[in-house]
N, C-alpha and C positions, 0 to 999 in steps of 0.2 A: 504494500500500500504506500502511495506517495501523497504527501501533503501538497496540494496545488499552490498554496501560498508560499511555503518555504522551500519547495522543491527538494524536500528531504524524505527519505524512506521512513515511514512510521511503524510499519509492521510487516512481518513475513508470516503468511498463513499456510500451514501444511494442507495440501489437498490430495487428490488422487495421483495416479501414475501417468506421467507425460501430459500435463495440462496443455491444451492447444487452442482454447477459445474462451473468451470472456464476454459476458453480457451483464448489463447493469439496469436495475429498475430504480430510477431516481425517486419515485414516490414511496415505495416500500423500503428503500435503502437495503435491498438485497442484491448480492453479487453472485452470478452463476458462472462456474468454471467447468468447461468440458474437458474431461480427462480421457485422452485418446486411447491409452493402453488398458486402463482399468474399466473402460466402458461405462462411465457414470458421470454424474454432475455433482460437484460440491456446491452447496448453498451457503454463502457467507453472510452473516449479519454485519452490516456496515457500521454499526455503532460499536460492537464489541470486537470486531475483526476475528470472529470465531466461526467455524463450520457448524451450522445448526442442523444440517441434513445432508445425506448423500443419496442421490436418486439414481438407481440403476436405469440405464437407457439401452441403446443399441451398441453394437460393436464399433468402436472407433469414434466416440463422442468428440466432436471438435467445435465447429462454429455454433454460436448461440444467438438467437434473436429473441427480443422481449417485446411483448405487446403490453404497453403500459395501460391501455384502456380495458383489456379483458384479464390482465394478470396471467396470461398464458405464455409459456416459455417454449421455444422451438429449438430443438437440438439436431444438427446434421450429424448422422452416424456414418462416417466415411467408409468403414469396412463392410457393413452389411447393407449399405445403400438405402437407408430409411431415415425418416425424420420422426423423432419422439416429441410428443406434446406434453409438457408438464404443467399441472395446475399450481400456480404460485401460492395459493392459499394452503393447500394440503401437501405440497411437495410430492405428488404422486404422478406417474405417467398415466394420462387419460386417453391417449390415442397414439397409434403408430401409423405413419403415412409412408407409402412407397411413391416417391416423386416421379420416378421413371422406371419402367420395367428393365430388368437386367442389372448389370454391374455399372451403375451410373456414377458411383463415387461422389456423393454430395459433399462439397467442401465449404460451402458458404450458405448462410441463411440470413435474410433481412425481413423486417416487419414494418408495414405501414399501419400504425395504430389508428389512423383516421379512417382508412378504407377497409381495414381488417383483411388485408391481403398479405400473404407470406410468399417470399421469393426464394427459391433454392437453386444454387449454382451446381450443375451436374458436370463435374470435371471431365468425365469420360465421353460424354455425349454431346458436348458443346451446346447445351441448351439450358435455359432457366425455366424452372417449373413454377407456375403461379397457383397458389392454394387459397381457397376460401376459408378464412378463419372461423366462420360461423359453422360450417359443415365439415371442415377438414377434408374437403374434396378437391381434387385437382381440376383447375379450370382450363389451363392451356399450357403449351410448351412454346418457348420463344427461342429461336436460333440466335446465338451470339457469336463471340470469337472463339479462338482455340484454347481449350482447357480453362473454362471459367472457374475462378477461384473463390473470390469473396464478393460480398454485396454491401452497398451502402444505399440508403434511401433518404430522400428529402420529402417528408410528408406534406410540406407546404406547397411544393410544386408538383408533387406526385410523379417524380422522376426517380428512376432506379439506376444505379451505377454498378456495373459488373466489371471487375478486373479480370482480364484474360491472360492467364499466367504465361502461356506459350505464345500468345498473339501479341504481347507487348502493347496492349491497348486497353481501353475502357469502353464498354458498350453502354450507351445511354438508352434506357427504355422509357417510353411514355406509359404511365400506369393506366391511362384511360383506354388507349387503343391496343396495349400490349404488343407494341412494335418497337424495334430499334430505330431511334431517330438520329443517332450520331455514333460514330466510332472515333474515339480520341486516341491518337498515338501517345504513349508515355515512355518511361524507361524500360529496362530489361527485367523481365519476370516480376510484374507488379503483384503486390501482396494485398493487404486489407484496404478498405475504402472508408475514409472518415469524412463526415460532412458537417459543416457549420451552417445550420439553417438560417442563422441571423445574417450572415454575409453571403450565403449561397455560393460558398467555396467548397470544392471537393479536394481532398488530400489523398494521394496514392503513393505509398513507399515502394521504391523499385529496388528489389533485393540485390541484383547483380550490377547495378550502377551506383549504389550507395547514395541515393538521393530521394527526395519526395517531390512528385509532380503536383502542382496546384492547378486545378481546372476551374475556370469561371463557369458557374452554372447557367449563366444567361447566354453565353456564346458557345459553350462546349469546346473551348480551346484551352491549351496549357498557357497560363499567364505567369508562371514562375516555376523554377526548378531549384530546390533547396538541398545543398549538400548536408548529409547527416553522418551517422556512424557506419560501421561495417555490417552489411547484410540486414538492412531494415526490412521488417515484415509487417508489424502491427502498427495501427494508428488509432488515436482517439482524439476527440475534439471537445473543448469546453466552450460552448456558445456564449456563456456569460462573461468569461475572461478573455475570450478569443486566443486561447492557448491550444496548441496542437502538440500531441505527445507521440513520438515514434520510437518503437522498440528496435534496438540494434542487436541482432541475435549473436553476432560474433564478437561484439565489444562488451557484452554484458552491461548495457547501459540503455538509458532512455534520453532521446533528444527532445528538448522543449523548444517549440517554435512560437515566435510572436506572429500572430495572424495578420497584424497590420503591416509589419516590415518584411514578413517572410524570411526571417533570419533566425538561426538557432541562438537562444539566449541562455541556455544552460544544458549541461549534460550530467545526468544523474546515474551513478553506479547502482546496479541492482543485482539480482541473482543470475545464475548461469543460464545463458541462452534464452533471453526473454523473447516470446513469440507473439502473443496477442495482448491487447490492452483494452480496458474499459474505463470510462470517465463518468463520475457522478457530478453534474454541474451544480 
């Protein structure tokens, strides 16, 4: 845990084996960590920084999406190609969704809490699955770039941003028409997608070029490229402070970016090989 005011590490919370994804519910102050190898989700109380529940999910729990309106948590299970739905009140799995038939390898999940739509990146099949959160039924599949990896959503504009790991690009999806309206070239092997809804800026760390691409949400073009640490993958944004946090996997650090100047203002040492990040604004 990092204090956003002091940029100091305030706690280290033991979770499951090989944690690979983080989701935050800012209203309940619960943090959800997907543990890839142990196949479960650790639920952390944001006040006490302790694990209050461990929810068994599918094999290879990784990316996590949180619906703040329904208090439902969606977990992409990479190894068995399913999505688990957790009730945030009871911490129990209430549904298991198969986003695409076959070995789709879901690596990313994003939630639009306003429309109650869930978006799943299927790494193997180069498509994004759209799920109705009310029925947990698949609505459609949207072709995107090569090896879609992670998903970020701006619920105010109803646009969905998908990083294409092997395509070195970001696909922009219109949430009304469920079509790709732009493909934005970024750096090499883009990782997670962070969005500041206040500034309509999209942040994408590029693992093999050691930088973060900043996309303007109005124009869908890269407006800045920010050098960070070695092998960045995760990114989180605080829309209140306009600070962006990027995990540097091979440097064991987190870069703090000023969203006004698009410069790194601090580098925070953390644990070994940080991968994903979540922010409670």
